[in-house]
C-alpha positions as CSV (number, residue, x, y, z in Angstrom):
1,M,46.3,141.4,110.5
2,Q,48.7,143.8,112.1
3,R,47.0,143.4,115.5
4,R,47.4,139.6,115.2
5,R,51.1,140.0,114.3
6,K,51.6,142.3,117.2
7,N,49.9,139.8,119.5
8,K,52.1,137.0,118.3
9,M,55.3,139.0,118.7
10,K,54.2,140.0,122.2
11,A,53.6,136.3,123.1
12,V,57.0,135.4,121.9
13,I,58.5,138.3,123.9
14,E,56.8,137.0,127.0
15,L,58.6,133.7,126.5
16,D,62.0,135.4,126.7
17,A,64.0,133.6,129.4
18,F,66.8,136.2,129.2
19,P,65.3,139.5,130.1
20,K,67.5,142.5,129.5
21,V,68.3,145.1,132.1
22,P,68.8,148.6,130.9
23,D,72.4,149.9,131.3
24,T,71.1,152.8,133.6
25,Y,70.3,150.2,136.2
26,K,73.6,148.4,136.1
27,E,76.3,149.3,138.6
28,K,80.0,148.4,137.9
29,T,82.1,147.9,141.0
30,M,85.8,147.2,141.7
31,S,85.1,143.8,143.1
32,G,83.1,142.8,140.0
33,G,85.9,144.0,137.7
34,T,88.5,142.1,139.7
35,I,86.5,138.8,139.6
36,S,85.8,139.3,135.8
37,L,89.6,139.7,135.2
38,I,90.3,136.5,137.2
39,C,87.5,134.7,135.3
40,V,89.2,135.6,132.0
41,F,92.5,134.1,133.1
42,I,90.8,131.0,134.4
43,I,88.8,130.4,131.2
44,L,91.9,130.9,129.0
45,Y,93.9,128.4,131.1
46,L,91.2,125.8,131.1
47,V,90.5,126.2,127.4
48,Y,94.2,125.9,126.6
49,S,94.4,122.7,128.7
50,E,91.4,121.2,127.0
51,V,92.7,122.0,123.5
52,N,96.1,120.7,124.4
53,D,94.6,117.4,125.7
54,F,92.5,117.1,122.5
55,L,95.3,117.7,120.1
56,Y,97.9,115.6,122.0
57,S,95.8,112.9,123.5
58,G,97.0,109.5,124.5
59,V,96.0,106.1,123.1
60,K,93.8,103.3,124.3
61,F,94.6,99.6,123.8
62,H,91.9,97.1,122.9
63,F,92.5,93.3,122.8
64,V,90.4,91.4,120.3
65,P,90.7,87.9,118.9
66,D,92.9,87.7,115.7
67,D,90.5,86.4,113.0
68,E,93.0,86.6,110.2
69,L,94.3,83.0,110.7
70,D,94.8,82.1,107.0
71,T,97.1,85.0,106.2
72,R,100.9,84.7,106.2
73,M,103.3,87.0,107.9
74,D,106.7,88.2,106.6
75,L,109.9,87.8,108.5
76,N,112.4,90.4,107.6
77,V,116.0,89.3,108.4
78,D,119.4,90.9,108.1
79,L,121.9,88.8,110.1
80,T,125.7,88.5,109.8
81,V,127.4,85.4,111.2
82,A,131.1,85.2,111.7
83,M,131.6,82.2,109.4
84,P,131.9,81.8,105.6
85,C,128.7,81.1,103.8
86,R,129.8,77.7,102.6
87,Y,129.8,76.4,106.2
88,I,126.3,77.5,107.3
89,G,122.7,77.3,106.3
90,A,119.4,79.0,107.3
91,D,115.9,77.6,107.2
92,V,112.5,77.6,108.9
93,L,110.6,74.8,110.6
94,D,107.1,75.2,112.0
95,S,104.3,73.1,113.5
96,T,102.5,72.7,110.1
97,G,105.4,70.5,108.8
98,Q,105.7,72.3,105.5
99,S,108.7,71.9,103.3
100,V,111.5,74.3,104.3
101,V,111.6,75.6,100.7
102,S,108.0,76.9,100.9
103,F,108.9,79.7,103.2
104,G,111.3,81.4,100.8
105,Q,115.1,81.7,100.9
106,L,117.5,84.3,102.2
107,T,120.2,85.8,100.2
108,E,123.7,84.8,101.2
109,E,126.4,87.4,100.8
110,A,130.1,86.9,101.6
111,T,131.4,89.7,103.8
112,W,133.7,90.6,106.7
113,F,132.5,90.5,110.3
114,E,134.6,93.4,111.3
115,L,132.9,96.6,110.3
116,S,134.6,99.6,108.7
117,P,134.8,102.8,110.8
118,R,131.8,104.4,109.0
119,Q,129.8,101.2,109.4
120,R,130.7,100.9,113.1
121,T,129.6,104.4,113.7
122,H,126.2,103.8,112.0
123,F,125.7,100.5,113.9
124,E,126.6,101.9,117.3
125,S,124.3,104.9,116.8
126,A,121.4,102.6,115.9
127,Q,122.3,100.4,118.8
128,R,122.2,103.2,121.3
129,L,118.9,104.6,119.9
130,N,117.2,101.2,119.9
131,S,118.4,100.7,123.5
132,V,116.6,103.8,124.6
133,L,113.5,102.7,122.8
134,R,113.6,99.4,124.5
135,D,113.9,101.0,128.0
136,K,111.0,103.4,127.4
137,P,108.8,101.8,124.8
138,H,105.3,103.0,125.7
139,G,105.6,106.8,125.6
140,I,108.1,106.9,122.8
141,Q,106.1,104.4,120.7
142,Q,103.0,106.6,120.9
143,L,105.0,109.6,119.6
144,L,106.4,107.5,116.8
145,W,103.0,106.1,115.8
146,K,101.6,109.6,115.6
147,S,104.6,110.9,113.6
148,G,103.9,108.5,110.7
149,Y,107.5,107.4,110.4
150,Q,108.1,103.9,109.2
151,Q,111.8,103.6,109.7
152,L,114.2,105.2,112.2
153,F,117.5,103.7,110.9
154,G,118.8,104.0,107.4
155,E,120.5,101.1,105.6
156,M,124.0,100.0,106.6
157,P,126.5,102.2,104.6
158,S,128.9,100.5,102.2
159,R,132.5,99.9,103.1
160,E,135.0,102.7,102.2
161,T,137.6,100.2,101.2
162,V,137.7,96.4,100.6
163,P,139.9,94.5,103.0
164,N,142.9,92.6,101.6
165,Q,141.9,89.3,103.0
166,P,139.3,86.6,102.3
167,S,135.8,87.2,103.6
168,D,135.3,85.6,107.0
169,A,131.5,86.1,107.5
170,C,128.2,85.6,105.9
171,R,125.4,88.1,105.6
172,L,121.9,86.5,105.5
173,H,119.3,89.0,104.4
174,G,115.9,89.0,102.8
175,K,112.3,88.1,103.6
176,L,110.6,84.8,104.6
177,Q,106.9,84.1,104.4
178,L,105.8,82.4,107.5
179,T,102.5,80.8,108.5
180,K,100.9,82.2,111.7
181,V,101.8,79.2,113.9
182,A,104.7,78.4,116.2
183,G,108.0,77.6,114.6
184,N,111.7,78.4,114.6
185,F,114.1,80.1,112.2
186,H,117.6,78.8,112.7
187,V,121.1,79.2,111.4
188,T,123.4,76.2,111.9
189,A,126.3,74.4,110.3
190,G,125.8,72.9,106.9
191,K,123.5,73.5,103.9
192,V,119.9,72.6,104.1
193,L,118.7,69.3,102.6
194,P,114.9,68.9,102.4
195,L,113.7,65.4,103.2
196,P,110.2,63.8,103.0
197,M,108.0,63.1,106.0
198,R,108.4,66.6,107.5
199,A,112.1,66.3,108.0
200,H,115.2,68.0,106.8
201,A,119.0,67.8,107.4
202,H,122.0,70.0,107.3
203,L,125.0,68.8,105.4
204,S,127.7,70.1,107.6
205,P,131.4,70.0,106.8
206,M,133.6,67.5,108.7
207,M,134.9,70.0,111.3
208,D,135.2,70.0,115.0
209,D,132.5,72.1,116.7
210,E,135.1,74.3,118.3
211,R,136.3,75.5,114.9
212,F,132.9,77.1,114.3
213,N,132.1,80.7,115.3
214,Y,128.5,81.6,115.9
215,S,129.2,85.2,116.8
216,H,126.6,87.3,115.1
217,R,125.2,90.7,114.5
218,I,121.5,91.5,114.0
219,D,120.8,94.6,111.8
220,K,117.2,93.8,111.1
221,F,114.6,91.4,112.6
222,S,111.0,92.3,112.2
223,F,107.6,90.9,111.2
224,G,105.2,92.1,108.6
225,Q,105.4,94.6,105.8
226,S,104.8,97.6,108.1
227,S,106.6,96.8,111.3
228,S,106.7,98.5,114.6
229,L,109.5,101.0,115.1
230,V,110.7,99.5,118.3
231,Q,112.5,96.2,117.4
232,P,114.0,94.6,120.5
233,L,116.6,92.5,118.6
234,E,117.9,95.1,116.1
235,G,121.3,96.4,117.1
236,D,122.3,93.3,119.0
237,E,125.8,92.0,118.6
238,V,127.1,88.8,120.3
239,I,130.8,87.9,120.3
240,S,131.8,84.5,121.5
241,D,135.2,82.9,121.8
242,K,133.8,79.4,121.9
243,G,132.7,77.4,118.9
244,A,130.0,75.0,120.2
245,M,127.6,77.7,121.3
246,L,123.8,77.5,121.2
247,F,122.1,80.9,121.1
248,Q,118.3,80.8,121.6
249,Y,115.9,83.7,121.1
250,F,112.2,83.1,122.2
251,V,110.1,85.5,120.3
252,T,106.3,86.3,120.7
253,A,104.9,88.2,117.8
254,V,101.7,90.3,118.4
255,P,99.6,91.6,115.5
256,T,98.8,95.3,116.0
257,E,96.4,97.6,114.3
258,I,96.8,101.4,114.7
259,E,93.8,103.5,113.8
260,S,93.8,107.2,113.0
261,L,97.1,108.0,114.7
262,V,99.3,108.9,111.7
263,S,99.1,112.4,110.2
264,A,97.7,113.1,106.8
265,S,101.0,114.6,105.7
266,S,102.7,111.3,106.0
267,G,100.6,109.9,103.2
268,I,99.1,107.2,105.4
269,H,95.3,107.2,106.0
270,G,93.0,104.9,107.9
271,S,94.4,102.0,109.9
272,L,97.9,100.7,109.8
273,K,98.6,97.0,110.4
274,M,101.9,96.1,111.8
275,W,103.6,93.7,114.2
276,Q,105.3,94.0,117.6
277,Y,107.2,91.3,119.4
278,S,108.8,90.6,122.8
279,V,111.9,88.4,123.2
280,R,113.8,86.5,125.7
281,N,117.2,84.9,125.1
282,Q,119.6,82.5,126.5
283,S,122.9,81.0,125.5
284,R,125.0,78.0,126.6
285,V,127.9,75.9,125.5
286,V,127.0,72.6,124.0
287,G,129.0,69.8,125.7
288,H,127.6,66.3,125.6
289,E,130.1,65.1,128.2
290,K,128.8,67.7,130.6
291,G,125.1,67.0,130.0
292,S,124.5,70.1,127.8
293,H,123.0,68.6,124.7
294,G,121.8,70.3,121.5
295,I,123.0,71.4,118.1
296,P,125.2,74.5,118.1
297,G,123.7,77.4,116.2
298,I,121.5,80.4,116.3
299,Y,117.8,79.7,116.9
300,F,114.8,82.1,116.8
301,K,111.9,80.2,118.2
302,Y,108.8,82.3,117.5
303,D,105.1,82.1,118.4
304,V,102.1,84.2,117.4
305,A,99.8,85.7,120.0
306,P,96.1,84.7,119.5
307,L,95.0,88.3,120.3
308,R,95.3,91.4,118.1
309,V,96.1,94.7,119.7
310,R,94.0,97.6,118.4
311,V,95.5,101.1,119.2
312,V,92.9,103.9,119.0
313,P,93.2,107.6,120.0
314,D,91.9,108.6,123.4
315,A,90.7,112.0,122.2
316,P,86.9,112.7,122.6
317,P,84.7,113.3,119.6
318,L,84.7,116.8,118.2
319,L,81.1,117.5,119.4
320,R,82.0,116.5,122.9
321,F,85.1,118.6,122.8
322,V,83.0,121.7,121.8
323,L,80.5,120.9,124.6
324,R,83.4,120.8,127.1
325,L,84.6,124.2,125.9
326,C,81.1,125.7,126.3
327,A,80.8,124.1,129.7
328,I,84.1,125.6,130.8
329,V,83.1,129.1,129.7
330,G,79.6,128.9,131.1
331,G,80.6,127.1,134.3
332,V,83.3,129.6,135.2
333,Y,81.1,132.6,134.4
334,T,78.2,131.3,136.4
335,S,80.4,130.3,139.3
336,A,82.1,133.7,139.3
337,G,78.7,135.3,139.4
338,I,77.7,133.2,142.4
339,V,81.0,134.0,144.2
340,H,80.5,137.7,143.5
341,K,76.9,137.7,144.9
342,M,78.1,135.9,148.0
343,M,80.9,138.4,148.5
344,Q,78.4,141.3,148.1
345,G,76.1,139.7,150.5
346,V,78.8,139.3,153.1
347,Y,79.9,142.9,152.6
348,W,76.4,144.2,152.9
349,L,75.8,142.1,156.0
350,I,79.0,143.4,157.7
351,C,78.2,147.0,156.7
352,S,74.6,146.7,158.1
353,R,75.9,145.3,161.4
354,C,78.4,148.2,161.6
355,N,75.7,150.7,160.9
356,T,73.5,149.1,163.5
357,W,76.2,149.3,166.1
358,S,77.0,152.9,165.3
359,D,73.3,153.9,165.6
360,A,73.0,152.1,168.9
361,S,76.1,153.9,170.2
362,Y,74.7,157.3,169.0
363,V,71.4,156.7,170.8
364,Q,73.3,155.8,174.0
365,V,75.3,159.1,173.8
366,L,72.2,161.1,173.3
367,S,70.5,159.5,176.2
């Protein structure tokens, strides 16, 4: 039995692909130590770069058809118009022809268009920050997604003192539930009067259009319950000295799903569904005698993209990351060994040539 065990162990030893060389046969040189030291620094640098890329990787964007067609989307609005609430009305019309009351109703709050010093400071700070986000959306958006933050701006602070004059503006704020089809949300003169046969009307006061003032300020305009942090319209303020103005915003909303980008400390796990949108705007003075037709007001004409954007991390799987680290260490070590052997070969070749030349010269001297 012992002889069989010894034979089996000997057979296993014969299969050893990594034979060991006794230390007495190893020779340490200055060149080998120098290359080993360089190898250590190269490996540390490459490992650090690989770990940094793994922890702070970018994102990839995939476009897939949006199959959630029956769901509704929320429109979050906080808009201040420089007219008393009794003169204006807000409602939604879309291509389904539903009644305007089915989308919900915004809260009307009498206020003053001129902000207090504290409110002005808050609004201008949010305006500057959102301007930076609009100019550089891609890189900053990725950082914000990874951070887990859901809101960059706080709510508008309350006034320090109440002005000693009647309110001259109307704040429209709240949430509307929209169907995922093209439509428009508009604010124009007069209260909304729903009519049958997919129609509605605004009961506007008997006033000249020039007496209206559609100057407005947008504190919030976003889609969905969890909205993107970069909102192109938030922080916009338009002041007009003409009453018969037509302001149009053309909005394209894009459903977005972010997977595994938020940290566990933020309390959000899995995928996060939100909305992004792009916007174009134009404004003109309505004058029928000049051929500029239309109804003065503020119009947000929106449409929904048929594709959903899926944002996924670009980091490799953990197993592939470990394999890359092993490949870095093994590859650098092996390459260094090859370079060392080549340097030794060149050194020995030069030395052998020099010895040959010196021996030949010695023979010639003796002869």
